[in-house]
N, C-alpha and C positions, 0 to 999 in steps of 0.2 A: 504494500500500500504506500503510495507516495504521500509526502507531507502536504498538508493543506496550508496555503498562505492566505492570510486574511488581508483584504484591501479595505483601508479605512473608508467610512461612508463619505467623509469630506472629499476624498480623492475622486470617488464616483460622481459626486455632485459637481465637482469642478469639470470633469469630463463631459457631463451632460450640458452644463452651461456653455462650455467652450464649443461643443458641437452645435448647439442651437445658434450661436453667434455666426458660425460659418454658413449655416443654412440660408440665411437671408441677408444679403448685403445691399448697401445703397451704392449704386454705381457712381463713379466720379463724373462721368459724362453720359447722361441718359440718352443723348442723341446717337450714341453708338449701340444702344440696346434695342430700341423700338422706334418705328415711324408710325404715327397715327394720322390718318387722313380723313378730313371732312366729317367731323363729329356733328350729328344733328338728330333731331326728333322728326318723326313724320306727323302729319295731321292726326289728331285723335280720331279713333274710329267711332262708330255710332254709340258704343258703350263708354266712351271717354278713355279707352285704352290707348296708351302712348307707346310707340315703338321707337327704339334707339338704333341708329345705324352708323357705322363707320368701317373703314378698312384699316388694317394694321399689318406691318411687315417686321419680321425678325431680322434685326441688323447684326446679330452676332455672326462673326465670320466662321465660327466652328461649332456652336451649340444648337441643338434641336430643342425647340420649345415643346414641352409636354402639355402644360396648362398656362393660360393667362387669365387673370382676373382684373376687372376694371371697376373701381368704385365710382359711382356716378350720382349726381344730385341734379334735380330738375329746377328750372326757373320759369317764372311767368314773364309777360311782356314788359314789366317794369323792374325786372331783375331781382325779384324777391324769390327766395326758396319757397317751393310749394310742396305739400304732402299729397300722397295718393288719397282719394276720397274713400277708397276701400283699404282698410288696414292702417291708414295714416302714416305709412312709411315715407321717408324722405330719401335716405341713402339706400341705394340698391347696388348689388354686386353682379356684374355680368361676367359669365364664364365662357372662354373659348377653349376648346379641346383640340390639341394637336394630333399628330405631330406637324410642326411647322419648321421646315428645314432652314438652315442659314441662308439669309438673303431672300427668302420667299415671303409672299403675302399669305395671310391666313386663308386656307382653302385652295391655294394654288396647286396645280398638278403639272407634271412634266409633259403636257400635251401642247403642241405648237398652236392649236386652234383655241379660240376663246371658250372657256368653260361656261357652263350655265351660271347665271346670276353674277357674271363679271361685268365690269364697266371699263371701256377704253379710257385710259388716262393719258392726257398729253400735258407734260409739264410746261408751264408758260411763266414768263416774268410779268412784272406789273404793266408793261406796255403791250402785252399780248403776244410777244414773240416766243416761239417754241424754244425751249432751253435744253431739250434732251429727247431721247427716243420715246415713242409711245409705248405703253405697256398696259397689260390688263390688271386691274385691281380687283380684289375679291371682297366686295362689300358685304359685311356681316350684319345681320339684324337680330334684335332681341325684342320680341313682341310683348305688348301689354305689360311693360315694366311698372307703370303706374296707371291709375285711373283718375285723370283730372284733365278736363278740356282746356284749362288755362295754361298748361305747359307748352312753351314755345322753344325752349332750348335746354341743353344739358351740359354739364361740366364734369369732366373726368377729374376726380380728386386724388386718386392713387391707382397705380398699376403694380400688380404682383405677378411675377413670372417664375414658373418652375420649369427647369430644363430636364431632359431625359436623364442626365447624369446625377440628378438629385439636388443640384445647386439651385439657389433661388436668388432673385433680386427684387427689391422693392423700390419704386420710384414714387416719391411724395409729390404733392401739388406743384411746388416750384419747379421740380424736374419735369413733371408731366407737361407743363406749359412749353418747355423747350422741344418736346417731341411732337407737338401738334402742327399740322400743315393743312393748308387749304389751297388746292390747285384746281384749275378748271377741268372739268370732265367734259370731253367733247360732246357726249350725248346729252348732257344736262346744262350746257352753256354757263357753267359756273354758278348755278342757282343757289348752291349751298356755301359759297365763299363769302368771306367777310368777318363774321364773328370769331371764327376759329383762330385767326391770326392776330387778334387784338390782345 
């Protein structure tokens, strides 16, 4: 029988705490983690249900996204936070399930043709000149996040990403603002541009 070695409880707690710190990190430059495009709400449906839509891209050069969570808050036309009339919730968490490969949009496939529910994106500068190659974005939607017909816009307050390798990053509000972009979508004539870049 081999001797048993006791490990002090304090050492085990230190390992647990150190491990949890490594699990979720705040990136120094959030613009190298994720690109979020055209965050918006759609008109409330007949029951007052509000859908949130946007596209996002994994900017990691090496890591595959397993899950991404977006904490969002709705606002009315005079920029006041509003609650859902059902359940009274304000903060909602939207989940995207991967895998999302490095450099890919959520939902992107390695098919040369446009996938279903994609939108042709043409990057343009403020004067309307094309600044890069057109690409297909993969606009994701979350239906009936809140029930309130006064909701006209949404703000992403926090983004949490878990990679396939188990590592995690968290981007808080100030970092999230650096990842937001609004470019003209050729099919939509830039109808959703404006608020996202302010």
